[in-house]
C-alpha positions in Angstrom: -17.0 85.9 -34.8 -19.7 87.1 -32.7 -23.2 86.6 -34.0 -24.5 88.3 -36.8 -27.6 90.3 -34.7 -25.2 91.0 -31.7 -25.2 94.9 -31.4 -22.5 97.0 -29.7 -21.6 100.0 -27.4 -18.6 101.5 -26.5 -16.6 100.4 -23.8 -14.5 102.6 -21.3 -10.8 102.3 -20.6 -10.1 101.1 -17.1 -9.2 104.2 -14.9 -6.0 104.2 -13.1 -5.6 103.1 -9.2 -6.3 100.6 -7.5 -10.5 100.6 -8.1 -10.0 97.0 -10.1 -7.2 95.3 -7.9 -4.3 95.9 -6.2 -1.9 94.3 -9.8 -4.7 95.5 -12.1 -1.8 97.5 -14.0 -0.6 96.3 -17.0 3.2 95.5 -16.3 4.3 92.7 -18.4 6.9 90.4 -16.8 7.8 87.8 -14.3 8.4 88.4 -10.9 8.2 85.9 -7.5 6.1 86.6 -4.7 7.8 84.7 -1.6 6.4 82.7 1.2 5.2 85.4 3.3 3.9 88.1 1.0 0.6 89.9 2.0 -0.9 91.9 -1.2 -3.1 94.1 1.1 -3.4 94.0 5.0 -7.0 92.2 4.6 -5.6 89.5 3.4 -4.2 86.1 3.8 -0.2 85.8 3.8 1.5 83.3 0.9 2.0 79.9 2.3 4.7 79.4 -0.6 6.8 81.2 -2.8 4.9 81.7 -6.3 5.8 83.2 -9.6 4.0 85.7 -11.5 3.8 85.7 -15.2 2.2 89.1 -15.6 0.3 90.3 -18.5 1.6 87.3 -20.8 0.1 87.6 -24.4 -2.1 85.0 -26.3 -3.1 85.0 -29.8 -6.6 83.9 -30.2 -7.4 82.0 -33.6 -8.4 84.9 -35.4 -5.1 87.0 -34.1 -6.9 89.2 -31.6 -4.2 89.3 -28.8 -5.6 88.9 -24.8 -3.1 89.0 -21.7 -3.5 86.7 -19.2 -1.6 86.8 -15.4 -0.3 83.3 -14.4 0.4 82.3 -11.1 2.2 79.1 -10.4 4.5 77.1 -7.8 8.5 78.1 -7.7 10.6 75.1 -9.3 11.0 73.1 -11.8 8.6 70.6 -11.2 5.2 70.8 -14.2 1.8 71.4 -12.9 -1.3 71.3 -14.2 -2.9 74.8 -14.2 -7.0 75.5 -13.5 -8.3 78.5 -15.5 -10.8 81.2 -14.1 -12.5 82.6 -17.5 -14.4 86.1 -16.7 -14.5 89.6 -18.1 -13.8 91.0 -14.2 -10.1 92.0 -14.2 -7.7 89.5 -13.5 -6.7 91.6 -10.0 -10.3 91.8 -9.2 -10.3 89.5 -6.0 -8.3 92.6 -4.2 -10.9 95.6 -5.8 -12.8 97.2 -3.1 -16.2 96.0 -4.6 -14.9 92.4 -4.8 -14.1 92.7 -0.9 -17.3 94.7 -0.4 -19.1 91.8 -1.2 -17.3 89.3 1.3 -18.0 91.6 4.1 -21.7 91.6 2.8 -22.2 88.2 2.8 -20.4 88.0 6.5 -17.1 86.1 4.7 -13.5 87.6 6.4 -11.2 88.8 3.6 -8.2 86.8 5.2 -9.4 83.5 3.8 -8.3 84.4 0.7 -5.0 86.1 -0.7 -6.8 88.4 -2.9 -4.8 86.9 -5.8 -7.9 85.3 -7.1 -10.2 86.4 -9.6 -13.7 87.4 -7.7 -15.2 84.1 -7.6 -12.6 82.1 -8.6 -9.8 80.0 -7.1 -6.9 81.7 -4.8 -3.9 80.6 -6.0 -2.3 80.8 -2.3 -4.3 77.6 -2.0 -4.0 76.0 -5.2 -0.3 77.0 -6.2 0.4 75.0 -2.4 -1.0 72.0 -3.8 0.7 72.0 -6.9 -1.7 73.7 -9.1 -0.8 76.7 -11.5 -3.8 79.4 -11.6 -4.4 81.3 -15.0 -6.4 84.6 -14.8 -7.1 85.7 -18.2 -8.4 89.4 -19.1 -10.7 88.2 -21.6 -11.3 89.5 -25.5 -11.9 93.5 -25.6 -11.2 94.0 -21.7 -8.6 95.9 -20.3 -5.8 96.1 -22.2 -6.5 93.1 -24.5 -8.1 93.5 -27.8 -11.2 92.8 -29.7 -14.8 93.3 -29.0 -16.3 91.5 -25.6 -19.1 89.7 -26.0 -21.5 88.7 -23.3 -21.7 84.3 -22.8 -21.7 82.8 -26.2 -19.4 80.8 -28.1 -17.3 83.3 -29.2 -16.6 82.9 -25.8 -16.1 79.3 -25.5 -13.9 79.3 -28.8 -11.9 82.0 -26.8 -11.3 80.0 -23.8 -10.6 76.9 -26.0 -7.5 78.7 -27.6 -6.1 79.7 -24.0 -6.4 76.0 -23.0 -4.3 74.9 -25.6 -2.1 77.6 -25.2 -1.6 76.9 -21.5 -1.3 72.9 -22.1 1.9 73.6 -24.2 3.9 76.1 -21.8 7.2 74.7 -20.7 6.0 74.5 -16.9 2.6 72.9 -17.4 2.2 68.9 -17.1 -0.6 69.8 -20.4 -3.5 69.1 -18.2 -5.9 71.8 -17.9 -9.0 72.5 -15.9 -11.5 75.3 -15.4 -13.3 76.6 -12.0 -15.2 79.2 -10.2 -18.9 80.5 -9.4 -21.3 82.5 -11.5 -19.7 84.4 -14.8 -16.9 81.8 -14.4 -19.4 79.0 -14.2 -21.2 79.8 -17.2 -18.1 80.2 -19.4 -17.4 76.7 -17.8 -20.2 75.1 -20.4 -19.3 76.9 -23.3 -15.5 76.0 -23.1 -16.2 72.5 -22.2 -18.3 72.5 -25.6 -15.9 73.5 -27.9 -13.5 70.3 -26.4 -10.3 71.7 -26.7 -8.3 68.5 -26.1 -6.2 69.3 -23.2 -9.2 70.4 -21.1 -9.3 67.6 -18.2 -11.9 68.8 -15.9 -14.4 71.5 -15.2 -16.1 72.7 -12.1 -19.0 74.9 -12.2 -20.3 76.6 -9.1 -23.6 77.8 -9.8 -24.0 79.4 -13.3 -27.2 80.3 -15.8 -26.9 78.1 -18.9 -29.3 79.8 -21.0 -29.0 83.7 -21.6 -32.3 84.3 -22.6 -34.8 82.2 -20.3 -32.1 82.9 -17.2 -30.9 86.5 -17.6 -32.9 88.3 -19.8 -36.4 87.0 -20.6 -37.1 84.8 -17.4 -40.3 83.3 -18.0 -40.7 86.0 -21.2 -40.7 89.0 -19.0 -37.5 91.7 -19.7 -36.5 91.3 -16.6 -32.8 92.8 -17.1 -31.6 94.3 -14.0 -28.8 92.2 -13.8 -27.7 92.4 -17.5 -27.7 95.7 -16.6 -25.4 95.5 -14.3 -23.0 93.5 -16.1 -23.0 95.8 -19.1 -22.8 99.0 -17.3 -20.0 97.8 -14.5 -18.4 95.1 -16.3 -16.3 94.5 -19.6 -14.4 98.0 -19.2 -11.4 98.2 -22.2 -10.2 100.1 -25.1 -13.1 98.7 -27.7 -16.0 97.8 -27.6 -18.6 95.7 -25.5 -21.8 94.0 -26.2 -25.2 95.4 -25.6 -27.0 93.1 -23.9 -29.8 95.4 -23.3 -30.4 96.6 -27.0 -30.3 93.0 -27.8 -33.3 91.8 -25.6 -35.2 95.2 -26.9 -34.4 94.0 -30.9 -35.2 90.6 -30.3 -37.8 89.7 -27.6 -37.8 86.5 -29.2 -35.9 83.5 -29.4 -33.9 84.0 -32.5 -30.0 82.8 -33.6 -28.4 85.3 -30.9 -29.9 83.9 -28.3 -29.4 80.8 -29.2 -25.9 81.4 -29.3 -26.0 82.2 -26.1 -27.1 78.3 -25.0 -24.1 76.5 -24.8 -23.8 73.1 -26.0 -23.8 71.2 -23.1 -24.8 67.7 -24.8 -21.0 68.1 -26.2 -19.4 68.1 -22.7 -17.5 64.8 -22.6 -15.3 65.6 -19.8 -15.3 65.1 -16.2 -17.4 67.5 -14.2 -17.8 68.4 -10.6 -21.0 70.8 -10.4 -22.2 72.4 -7.6 -25.7 73.7 -7.6 -28.5 75.1 -4.6 -31.7 75.5 -4.6 -31.8 79.2 -3.1 -30.3 81.1 -5.9 -33.1 83.2 -7.6 -30.3 83.8 -10.8 -28.5 80.6 -11.2 -30.3 77.6 -10.0 -32.6 76.4 -12.7 -30.1 77.1 -15.1 -27.5 75.0 -13.1 -29.9 71.8 -12.5 -30.7 72.1 -16.3 -27.1 71.8 -17.5 -26.1 69.3 -15.1 -29.1 66.8 -17.0 -27.6 67.6 -20.0 -24.1 67.0 -19.7 -22.8 64.6 -22.0 -20.1 63.3 -19.8 -20.4 59.9 -18.0 -18.2 61.0 -15.0 -20.2 64.4 -14.1 -20.9 64.7 -10.0 -23.6 67.4 -8.7 -23.4 68.5 -5.1 -26.6 70.3 -3.6 -25.3 72.3 -1.2 -27.5 74.6 1.4 -25.7 78.1 1.8 -24.6 80.4 -1.2 -22.2 80.3 -3.6 -19.8 82.6 -2.0 -19.4 80.4 1.4 -19.7 77.5 -0.4 -17.4 78.0 -2.3 -14.3 79.3 -0.4 -15.7 76.9 2.8 -12.1 74.6 3.5 -13.9 71.5 3.4 -15.7 72.1 0.5 -12.2 73.4 -1.3 -10.7 70.2 -0.3 -13.5 68.2 -2.0 -13.3 70.1 -5.0 -9.2 69.4 -4.9 -9.6 65.8 -4.6 -11.7 65.6 -8.0 -9.1 67.7 -9.7 -6.3 65.9 -7.9 -8.0 62.7 -9.5 -8.8 63.9 -13.0 -5.6 66.1 -13.3 -2.9 64.4 -11.8 -3.9 60.9 -11.8 -3.8 60.2 -8.0 -5.7 57.1 -6.8 -7.5 58.6 -3.7 -11.0 57.2 -4.1 -12.5 60.3 -6.1 -14.4 57.6 -8.3 -16.7 56.6 -5.0 -18.1 59.5 -4.6 -21.9 59.3 -4.6 -22.7 60.8 -8.1 -25.0 63.3 -6.1 -25.0 65.0 -3.0 -28.0 66.4 -2.5 -29.6 68.8 0.6 -33.3 69.0 2.3 -34.1 71.7 4.0 -36.5 72.1 7.1 -36.0 76.1 7.1 -36.1 75.4 11.0 -32.4 74.7 11.4 -32.5 71.2 11.0 -31.5 70.9 7.6 -29.4 67.8 5.9 -26.8 67.9 3.4 -24.5 65.4 1.7 -27.4 62.7 1.3 -25.9 60.4 -1.5 -28.3 59.5 -5.0 -27.3 58.0 -8.1 -29.4 60.8 -9.8 -31.6 63.7 -9.0 -34.4 63.5 -7.9 -33.6 60.4 -6.6 -35.6 56.8 -6.6 -38.8 57.0 -4.6 -39.6 60.3 -5.7 -43.2 60.3 -7.4 -44.8 63.5 -8.6 -48.2 64.1 -7.2 -50.9 66.9 -8.4 -52.1 69.1 -5.6 -55.4 70.8 -7.6 -56.4 74.4 -6.6 -59.8 74.7 -4.6 -60.9 77.9 -6.0 -63.5 79.0 -3.2 -61.7 77.5 -0.2 -58.1 78.7 -1.1 -57.2 75.2 -0.3 -54.8 72.5 -2.0 -56.1 68.6 -2.2 -55.1 65.4 -4.0 -58.8 65.1 -5.4 -59.7 67.7 -8.0 -63.0 69.2 -6.8 -66.0 68.6 -9.0 -67.4 71.7 -9.0 -65.1 74.5 -11.0 -64.8 78.0 -8.7 -62.7 80.8 -9.5 -60.1 82.9 -7.3 -58.8 86.2 -9.1 -57.2 89.5 -7.8 -57.1 93.1 -8.7 -53.7 93.4 -10.3 -53.3 96.8 -9.3 -54.4 96.7 -5.7 -53.0 95.0 -2.7 -52.6 92.1 -1.9 -52.7 91.4 -6.0 -52.2 87.7 -5.1 -54.1 84.4 -4.6 -53.1 81.6 -2.6 -53.9 77.8 -1.6 -52.8 76.2 1.4 -52.4 72.2 2.3 -51.5 70.8 5.7 -49.7 68.0 6.0 -50.5 65.6 8.5 -47.8 63.0 8.0 -43.8 64.1 7.3 -43.7 64.9 3.3 -40.1 65.3 1.7 -40.3 67.3 -1.6 -37.4 66.4 -3.6 -37.2 67.7 -7.6 -38.7 69.5 -9.9 -42.0 71.0 -8.8 -44.4 72.8 -11.6 -47.7 74.8 -12.0 -50.3 73.9 -14.3 -53.2 76.8 -14.2 -56.5 77.7 -16.4 -55.9 81.5 -16.5 -58.2 84.4 -17.8 -57.1 88.1 -18.0 -59.9 90.5 -17.5 -59.7 93.9 -19.1 -56.3 93.0 -20.8 -54.8 90.7 -23.5 -52.1 89.3 -21.4 -50.6 88.6 -17.9 -47.4 88.3 -16.3 -47.9 85.7 -13.8 -45.5 84.5 -10.9 -45.9 81.4 -9.1 -44.2 80.8 -5.7 -44.7 77.8 -2.8 -44.1 78.6 0.5 -43.5 76.5 3.7 -45.3 77.3 6.7 -45.2 76.4 10.2 -47.5 74.5 12.1 -48.5 78.0 13.5 -49.4 79.7 9.5 -46.1 81.8 9.6 -43.9 81.4 6.7 -40.5 80.1 6.9 -37.3 81.4 5.3 -33.4 81.0 5.9 -30.8 83.1 5.3 -28.1 81.6 2.8 -24.9 83.6 4.1 -23.3 83.5 7.7 -24.3 87.5 8.0 -27.3 87.7 10.4 -27.1 91.3 11.2 -30.2 94.3 10.9 -28.6 95.2 7.5 -28.6 91.5 6.0 -32.7 91.6 7.2 -33.6 94.8 5.8 -31.8 94.4 2.2 -33.4 91.0 2.1 -37.0 92.1 3.3 -37.8 92.4 -0.3 -34.8 91.8 -2.5 -31.5 90.2 -2.5 -33.4 87.1 -3.4 -29.8 85.0 -3.2 -29.4 86.0 0.6 -32.3 84.7 2.1 -34.1 81.4 0.5 -38.0 81.7 1.3 -39.3 78.6 -1.2 -39.2 78.1 -5.0 -40.4 80.0 -7.5 -41.3 80.4 -10.9 -43.0 83.1 -13.6 -44.6 83.5 -17.2 -45.9 85.7 -19.5 -48.5 84.3 -20.7 -48.2 85.4 -24.0 -45.3 83.6 -24.5 -47.0 80.2 -23.1 -46.4 77.9 -25.9 -44.4 75.0 -25.1 -41.8 73.2 -26.9 -42.9 69.6 -27.5 -39.2 68.2 -27.8 -37.6 69.8 -24.8 -40.4 69.3 -22.3 -41.2 66.9 -20.1 -44.1 66.1 -17.5 -42.1 67.0 -15.0 -40.2 70.1 -16.6 -42.2 72.2 -19.1 -40.0 74.2 -21.4 -41.5 77.5 -23.6 -40.4 77.8 -26.7 -40.6 81.3 -26.4 -40.8 81.8 -30.1 -44.4 83.4 -30.3 -46.6 85.9 -29.0 -50.1 84.5 -28.4 -52.0 87.4 -26.9 -55.6 86.1 -25.0 -59.1 87.2 -26.6 -61.5 88.6 -24.3 -63.0 85.7 -22.1 -60.4 83.4 -23.4 -59.1 80.8 -20.4 -56.0 79.8 -21.4 -53.9 76.9 -20.2 -50.6 77.5 -18.9 -47.9 75.3 -17.4 -44.9 76.7 -15.4 -41.6 76.1 -14.1 -41.2 75.8 -10.6 -37.3 76.1 -9.4 -35.8 73.1 -8.0 -36.7 72.2 -4.3 -35.7 70.0 -1.8 -38.0 70.8 1.5 -39.1 68.9 4.4 -42.7 69.0 6.1 -43.5 67.8 9.6 -46.9 67.3 10.5 -48.9 69.9 11.2 -47.1 72.8 8.7 -48.2 73.6 5.6 -47.3 74.3 2.4 -49.0 77.2 0.1 -48.7 78.2 -3.2 -49.1 81.7 -4.3 -50.1 83.3 -7.6 -49.8 86.6 -8.1 -49.2 89.7 -10.6 -45.6 91.0 -9.0 -42.6 89.7 -8.4 -42.7 88.8 -3.8 -39.1 88.1 -3.8 -37.9 91.4 -5.2 -34.4 91.4 -7.4 -32.0 88.6 -6.7 -29.3 91.4 -5.5 -29.5 95.0 -3.6 -28.8 97.9 -6.0 -30.8 96.2 -8.9 -33.3 97.4 -11.2 -36.4 95.9 -10.3 -38.8 94.3 -13.1 -41.6 96.4 -13.4 -44.7 93.8 -14.3 -46.8 94.3 -17.6 -50.2 93.8 -15.5 -53.4 95.3 -16.1 -57.2 94.8 -14.8 -57.9 91.6 -13.1 -56.3 88.0 -13.1 -58.8 84.9 -12.9 -57.9 81.5 -11.9 -60.1 78.8 -12.9 -59.8 75.4 -10.5 -61.9 72.6 -10.5 -64.0 70.9 -13.2 -63.0 71.1 -16.4 -60.8 73.5 -15.5 -58.8 71.4 -13.1 -55.7 73.8 -12.2 -53.1 71.7 -9.7 -49.7 72.7 -8.7 -47.2 69.1 -9.5 -44.7 68.1 -6.4 -41.7 65.6 -6.2 -43.0 63.7 -3.5 -40.6 61.7 -1.7 -41.5 57.7 -1.0 -40.2 54.9 1.2 -37.5 52.9 -0.8 
């Protein structure tokens, strides 16, 4: 059942035609797609014969009927199955919008068959490797019955029921896994937390792990651009769909509805191969949070230096995932257990980034957290706190609307881990502040360094990432906080990672100097001698929306922001510095 506080709105039926993919129409039955079959001219041909069981009815525990497509190898040999769970259509991989995303990031649609769910595993590859793929239309989507929900325990229970149903099919070995990026990753946190007995492994490839903190109220701000995209352009069906925007407006503080949308990752005990990056402004923080909380003793983390779609469909990475699945779903003794538990990346934003660096944990041993104190008078950062207090400030309604602080590194310095800012702030002419914090790398000449995360290097990708489309161009580690939501959750917070409770509003009184802690996204960044780190504190998000076309959040700022530094108000940024050993 959906949470009692959930709000719903009418959905709309799928429109006829290929808008949702070539095979999106309801057409139950079994057919064989022969070797050499090509779904459409843009896609690759099938390397093996594949059986397509289309629109198979699966009944959930409450009697609701959902429909799934199953693609499996021809033959009598039983195979394990990989589930791609999302509200996107079963045939969404061949939809014009999905094909356009490949074009946007610079991927050739010919690397996939079009039989995959958008952001999910490609049956053309996996069936050839002895796996089946299950593409469900989840509750309330397309022809499936019921009301659809957005990332909560209802989805976890439904996926539990699907996993157990799949395990009992005559063609299945009884071993079920999950894989996919973004929505398909988030669904895995919820499904695995329900502990379905036949779930053998999961592969969450970048995804949020707290709908309130990561999606609709980031930093306590009602930033709902992508939530609107999800609500308005997914979940097409005959029933009702959850109105996440209405919920964000009615319930601006943490409550039972939002708690129901936090997956209980501490219940996940199956093998997990988690993939993350430093650069995905939607998914990074949530992916690392979930990985930290997983209860499984067999969990692996790989941090890459690109974007999730090129990374997921990369041939080498797919073979790496197959070794993981072969080990846990087929019992192959292929040496997977010797894979480092953490493989991390260190970027230099100059073409010399490193990946696949092995470690037992993240951050690895040898990291110390160093405080770099703000000097309000000089605009610098130093490991020694200024004895005299000084302020830096900006008018929120005029340019630049920010203040920055710089440190130059005399020797090579590598940052790997979780940065945070601890600031003393004051609002002149207002009782609240929306603060945006950003750690940026500058070269020895003071120019900011950035790096595209996708193969596309065209003029268009420059244009759309100049301000916005932040997942496509990495500009540094970022965080944000509405100061009235600054109360920390003492149970969940650590010295490295502050966690806000978001359960109360504490407005500022005139002249009040408030202490705030702001978590920044995880970082892996090297500075060479003479290069500089710039800390930016400002009144607006310099990154813009995470993808083009999303509605940008307009901060609720007024008056003047003042940052106090030095003396009794020693503001600092805490950085994870790699030492020898």
